[in-house]
Rosetta silent file (secondary structure, phi, psi, omega in degrees, C-alpha in Angstrom):
SEQUENCE: MLAAALFWFAWTTYPTVHWIVPVIATVFFSTGSFFLFQRIWTFLVTAYPKYAVSVMAVNTTARSLLAAAFPLFTNQSKCR
SCORE:     score description
SCORE:     0.000 S_00000001
   1 L     0.000  -37.209 -177.726  101.235  105.139   99.269 S_00000001
   2 H   -64.631  -47.168 -176.355  101.640  105.359  103.064 S_00000001
   3 H   -69.759  -48.617 -179.640  104.023  108.283  103.029 S_00000001
   4 H   -58.989  -40.831  178.560  102.075  110.309  100.438 S_00000001
   5 H   -62.538  -39.925  174.487   98.867  109.664  102.360 S_00000001
   6 H   -64.664  -44.367  174.079  100.453  110.871  105.604 S_00000001
   7 H   -65.673  -32.847 -177.648  101.770  114.045  103.967 S_00000001
   8 H   -72.282  -41.762 -172.694   98.371  114.581  102.312 S_00000001
   9 H   -73.961  -43.076 -175.076   96.575  114.083  105.750 S_00000001
  10 H   -72.203  -35.611 -177.345   99.063  116.440  107.688 S_00000001
  11 L   -83.938    4.117  179.495   98.828  119.179  105.033 S_00000001
  12 L  -120.928   10.096 -173.526   95.019  119.203  104.993 S_00000001
  13 L   -93.095   14.699  175.456   94.207  119.358  108.727 S_00000001
  14 L   -79.480  151.342 -178.592   93.650  123.175  108.729 S_00000001
  15 L   -64.082  -28.835  176.873   90.142  124.584  109.554 S_00000001
  16 L   -71.627  -13.238  179.464   90.059  126.193  106.193 S_00000001
  17 L   -90.805  144.783 -179.153   90.171  122.925  104.364 S_00000001
  18 L   -58.793  139.530 -176.814   86.958  120.933  103.805 S_00000001
  19 L   -57.879  -32.512 -175.252   86.640  118.000  106.285 S_00000001
  20 H   -68.724  -23.181 -174.166   86.429  115.428  103.452 S_00000001
  21 H   -70.495  -55.934  166.388   89.900  116.006  102.117 S_00000001
  22 H   -50.525  -40.150  173.941   91.649  114.444  105.155 S_00000001
  23 H   -56.805  -39.039  175.230   89.134  111.708  105.270 S_00000001
  24 H   -65.817  -33.241  176.931   90.079  110.842  101.756 S_00000001
  25 H   -73.510  -29.007  173.255   93.746  110.694  102.738 S_00000001
  26 H   -66.775  -29.784  179.801   92.902  108.156  105.454 S_00000001
  27 H   -69.743  -38.142  176.405   91.371  105.898  102.863 S_00000001
  28 H   -68.932  -36.545  176.719   94.697  105.877  100.958 S_00000001
  29 H   -63.473  -42.962 -176.401   96.527  105.291  104.275 S_00000001
  30 H   -64.966  -46.893 -176.268   94.407  102.354  105.220 S_00000001
  31 H   -54.807  -50.866  177.372   94.764  100.882  101.689 S_00000001
  32 H   -59.876  -42.653  170.084   98.524  101.287  101.902 S_00000001
  33 H   -57.712  -48.430  176.218   98.623   99.748  105.477 S_00000001
  34 H   -53.583  -53.168 -176.325   96.524   96.788  104.270 S_00000001
  35 H   -67.389  -34.709  177.518   98.905   96.123  101.434 S_00000001
  36 H   -64.630  -50.539  175.301  101.951   96.411  103.815 S_00000001
  37 H   -61.642  -36.114  179.418  100.533   93.898  106.154 S_00000001
  38 H   -68.324  -30.288  175.796   99.695   91.514  103.353 S_00000001
  39 H   -76.175  -42.029  178.389  103.314   91.708  102.238 S_00000001
  40 H   -62.633  -49.497 -175.574  104.682   91.194  105.831 S_00000001
  41 H   -67.497  -34.279  173.064  102.411   88.119  106.267 S_00000001
  42 H   -65.763  -37.700  177.376  103.433   86.685  102.903 S_00000001
  43 H   -63.573  -49.497 -177.563  107.059   87.113  103.641 S_00000001
  44 H   -56.445  -46.382  175.973  106.705   85.523  106.988 S_00000001
  45 H   -64.342  -37.518 -179.651  104.892   82.483  105.705 S_00000001
  46 H   -72.001  -42.224 -179.955  107.514   82.147  102.859 S_00000001
  47 H   -74.225  -27.988  177.700  110.470   82.513  105.121 S_00000001
  48 L  -118.807   54.036 -178.520  109.071   80.029  107.860 S_00000001
  49 L   -61.619  -29.438 -179.378  106.919   77.539  106.072 S_00000001
  50 L   -65.376  -40.855 -169.460  107.508   74.727  108.714 S_00000001
  51 L  -117.344   36.649 -176.679  106.336   77.131  111.434 S_00000001
  52 H   -62.324  -31.306  179.471  103.836   79.366  109.506 S_00000001
  53 H   -72.142  -42.764  173.865  100.998   79.036  111.958 S_00000001
  54 H   -58.193  -43.214 -178.916  103.239   79.960  114.956 S_00000001
  55 H   -61.286  -47.824  174.431  104.748   82.787  113.058 S_00000001
  56 H   -63.177  -37.903  178.439  101.352   84.230  112.292 S_00000001
  57 H   -62.775  -47.749 -177.093  100.251   83.764  115.910 S_00000001
  58 H   -58.538  -55.146 -173.709  103.385   85.605  117.220 S_00000001
  59 H   -56.231  -43.528  177.788  102.854   88.411  114.726 S_00000001
  60 H   -55.200  -50.315 -176.649   99.180   88.854  115.583 S_00000001
  61 H   -57.861  -51.351 -177.581   99.972   88.756  119.298 S_00000001
  62 H   -62.458  -37.389 -177.282  102.824   91.142  119.065 S_00000001
  63 H   -65.450  -49.230 -178.167  100.788   93.608  116.847 S_00000001
  64 H   -68.162  -30.768  178.898   97.883   93.499  119.329 S_00000001
  65 H   -69.095  -39.346 -179.650  100.116   94.001  122.360 S_00000001
  66 H   -72.083  -27.135 -173.432  101.708   96.984  120.670 S_00000001
  67 H   -80.349  -41.998 -179.906   98.359   98.363  119.736 S_00000001
  68 H   -66.347  -35.989 -178.189   97.104   97.987  123.430 S_00000001
  69 H   -84.909  -28.793 -175.053  100.197   99.721  124.906 S_00000001
  70 H   -48.466  -53.555 -173.983  100.745  102.516  122.437 S_00000001
  71 H   -63.456  -14.345  173.571   98.119  104.818  123.973 S_00000001
  72 H   -66.099  -25.348 -175.141   99.914  104.522  127.370 S_00000001
  73 H  -100.594    8.644  174.003  102.873  106.345  125.928 S_00000001
  74 L  -105.799  165.536 -178.496  101.120  109.330  124.373 S_00000001
  75 L   -87.291  136.024  179.425  100.333  112.631  125.788 S_00000001
  76 L   -71.414  135.863  172.188   96.630  113.347  126.679 S_00000001
  77 L   -89.560  142.750  178.701   95.250  116.229  124.681 S_00000001
  78 L   -97.429  128.682  179.397   93.228  118.792  126.526 S_00000001
  79 L   -80.403  149.623 -177.663   89.891  119.893  125.047 S_00000001
  80 L  -109.172    0.000    0.000   89.185  123.597  125.228 S_00000001
């Protein structure tokens, strides 16, 4: 679902395509991301049942740190 939504979004970002089409693709991407995170959390709790709370805390902290640092490594787009 994630790959299909990304391809759908990439192929519909032209000015000739109506704006709602890429927005619909992001709905499918968000749904796929949600299911992926649920599977990861379930695996981590199942793999480390004794340390489930710590595993979830580390997962959330690492994900938040990566989300905060990721914009630092991107190029700034210039508005025309």
